[in-house]
C-alpha positions in Angstrom: -11.1 22.2 29.9 -11.2 18.4 29.9 -13.8 18.3 27.1 -11.7 20.7 25.0 -8.6 18.5 25.4 -10.6 15.4 24.4 -11.9 17.2 21.3 -8.4 18.3 20.3 -7.0 14.8 20.8 -9.9 13.3 18.7 -9.1 15.8 15.9 -5.4 14.9 15.9 -6.3 11.1 16.0 -8.7 11.5 13.1 -6.1 13.4 11.0 -3.5 10.8 11.8 -5.8 8.0 10.8 -6.8 9.8 7.6 -3.1 10.3 6.6 -2.3 6.6 7.3 -5.3 5.4 5.2 -4.3 7.8 2.4 -0.8 6.3 2.4 -2.3 2.8 2.7 -4.4 3.2 -0.5 -1.6 4.8 -2.4 0.5 1.5 -2.4 0.1 -0.7 -5.4 1.6 -3.1 -8.0 0.7 -3.7 -11.6 1.8 -6.1 -14.3 1.1 -7.0 -18.0 1.9 -10.6 -17.2 -1.7 -11.4 -16.0 -2.4 -14.5 -17.9 0.2 -15.7 -20.4 -0.2 -18.8 -22.6 2.8 -20.5 -24.2 2.0 -23.1 -26.8 4.1 -25.8 -28.5 6.8 -26.2 -25.9 8.9 -29.3 -26.6 9.8 -31.9 -24.0 13.4 -31.8 -22.9 13.9 -28.1 -23.9 14.4 -24.8 -22.0 12.3 -21.8 -23.1 13.1 -18.2 -22.1 10.0 -16.0 -22.0 12.2 -13.0 -22.4 14.4 -14.2 -25.2 12.0 -16.4 -27.3 8.7 -14.5 -26.7 9.9 -11.0 -25.7 7.6 -11.3 -22.7 9.5 -11.0 -19.4 7.6 -10.7 -16.1 7.4 -7.0 -15.4 6.2 -5.6 -12.1 5.5 -1.9 -11.6 5.4 -0.2 -8.3 2.5 2.3 -8.7 2.9 3.8 -5.3 4.9 6.7 -3.9 6.8 4.5 -1.4 9.6 2.0 -1.9 8.5 -1.7 -1.8 10.3 -4.9 -1.1 9.1 -7.6 -3.5 9.2 -11.4 -3.5 8.1 -13.6 -6.4 7.0 -17.2 -5.6 5.6 -20.0 -7.8 2.8 -22.2 -6.6 0.5 -24.9 -7.9 -3.2 -23.9 -8.4 -5.9 -25.8 -6.6 -8.2 -28.0 -8.6 -11.1 -25.5 -8.6 -8.8 -22.7 -9.9 -7.7 -24.6 -13.0 -8.8 -23.3 -16.4 -10.7 -25.9 -18.4 -8.4 -28.2 -20.3 -5.4 -27.5 -18.1 -4.0 -29.4 -15.1 -1.8 -28.3 -12.3 1.9 -28.3 -13.2 3.5 -31.4 -11.7 6.4 -29.6 -10.2 7.2 -25.8 -9.8 10.8 -26.8 -10.5 9.8 -26.7 -14.2 9.7 -22.9 -13.9 12.7 -20.8 -13.0 12.8 -17.1 -12.3 15.9 -15.2 -13.2 15.5 -13.1 -10.0 12.8 -13.5 -7.3 13.7 -10.7 -4.8 13.6 -7.0 -5.6 13.5 -3.5 -4.1 11.3 -1.2 -6.2 11.7 2.5 -5.7 8.5 4.5 -6.0 6.9 4.7 -9.5 9.4 2.2 -11.0 9.4 -1.2 -12.6 11.5 -4.3 -12.6 11.6 -7.3 -14.9 12.8 -10.8 -14.7 13.0 -13.7 -17.1 10.6 -16.6 -16.7 12.3 -19.8 -17.8 10.3 -23.0 -18.6 12.1 -26.3 -18.4 10.1 -29.3 -19.5 11.5 -32.7 -18.6 12.3 -35.1 -21.6 9.6 -37.6 -20.6 7.2 -38.5 -23.4 4.3 -38.8 -21.0 4.1 -34.9 -21.0 3.5 -34.7 -24.8 0.0 -33.2 -25.5 -0.5 -32.0 -21.9 -1.5 -28.6 -20.8 -0.4 -27.2 -17.5 -1.1 -24.2 -15.3 1.1 -22.6 -12.7 0.8 -19.4 -10.6 3.4 -16.7 -10.3 2.7 -14.7 -7.1 4.5 -11.3 -6.9 4.0 -9.8 -3.5 5.4 -7.3 -1.0 7.3 -8.4 2.1 7.8 -6.5 5.3 6.0 -3.2 5.8 2.6 -2.7 7.4 0.5 -3.7 4.4 0.7 -6.7 2.0 0.1 -6.2 -1.7 0.2 -9.0 -4.3 -0.4 -10.0 -7.9 -1.2 -13.5 -9.0 -0.3 -14.2 -12.7 -1.3 -17.4 -14.5 1.2 -19.2 -16.8 -0.4 -21.7 -19.1 1.8 -24.1 -21.0 1.0 -26.6 -23.7 3.5 -29.3 -24.7 4.1 -30.8 -28.1 6.7 -33.3 -29.5 
């Protein structure tokens, strides 16, 4: 009797683990904003990716569950830089229209990425890289996407 009870409990536990793992692998995010290069940005100007380039940051929830999403900006490490680019001096140069979302299952959300280059002439001719990290918050599993924004500055 004891052995039969253990066998039934083991089967129930195995089924529960399988269902949890299946739900775990079903969660996901996608974006078309993987690596975006913006050339000829002028110092002292503000540039809207959505208005000027028709390229907002779009994040899609590919899962069957609702996800809470946060978007952060961060400076890449030296070893992560693309050749010819340097780390953006300040993430304040990049502004997100919105950075917190709730995404229903199988839905997408978009936000404008606004680039503001200071008016200092020292930035002319420079190329900068910054990361945009879209990630889930809360929940039992973390999912994230890291997009690269590459900027080159002209007069």
